[in-house]
N, C-alpha and C positions, 0 to 999 in steps of 0.2 A: 818390293814395289818401289822403294826409294831409289835403289840402285838402278832399276830399269828406267826411271824417270831421269836420273842423272846421265845415264848412257844415251838416252834419247836427246837430251839437251846438248850433250857434247857432239853427237853425230850431226845434229841440225847445224850447230855453230861451225863445225869442221866443214861441212858441205858448203855452207854459204861463203866461208872464207876461201875455200879451195876454188870455188867457181869465180870469185872475184879475182883471186891471184892468177888463175889460169887465163882469164880474160885479159887482164893487164899484161900478162906474160913477163913478169918481173924476173922470176927464177924459173929454172927447169922444173918439170912436174915432180920429179922425185925429191928434189931439194925442197920444194914447197911443202910436200908431205912431211918430210923430216922436221922442218921448221915449225909447222903447225901443230905437231904432236904435243910439245910442251906449252905452246901458246894458248891453245884452246881452254884447258882447265883454268889458267890464270885469267883469261878474258871472261870466262863464265863466272868466276868468283867476283871479278870487278863489276860485271853487270848485275849480279845479285846484290852487291853491296850498294851500288848506286841507285838501282831502281826497285830493289826488294821484290823482284819478280824473275822467275826463270824464263829462259828464251822460249821454251815449249808452251808455257802458260801465256806468254806475251802473244805468240802467233795463234794458238788454238784455243785460248780462253781457259777458264778455271776448270780443274779436274773434278770439282765437288759435285757437279750435276750427274756424273757418271757413277759416283759412289754414294748411293743412298742408304 
């Protein structure tokens, strides 16, 4: 379950950054994908250290209400 949550957080962060990068059109799309692969886990770790909350929990609320 922990791995699934981490995968969800990474995919959500990757999607947001990809859409922003594609809209700005800084790099070509394939270069953007290659650049984002190592950046996403580092940025996720930074967000967890600063806000003590994962991106999925930030957008969709706490998971505790589903696990009684």
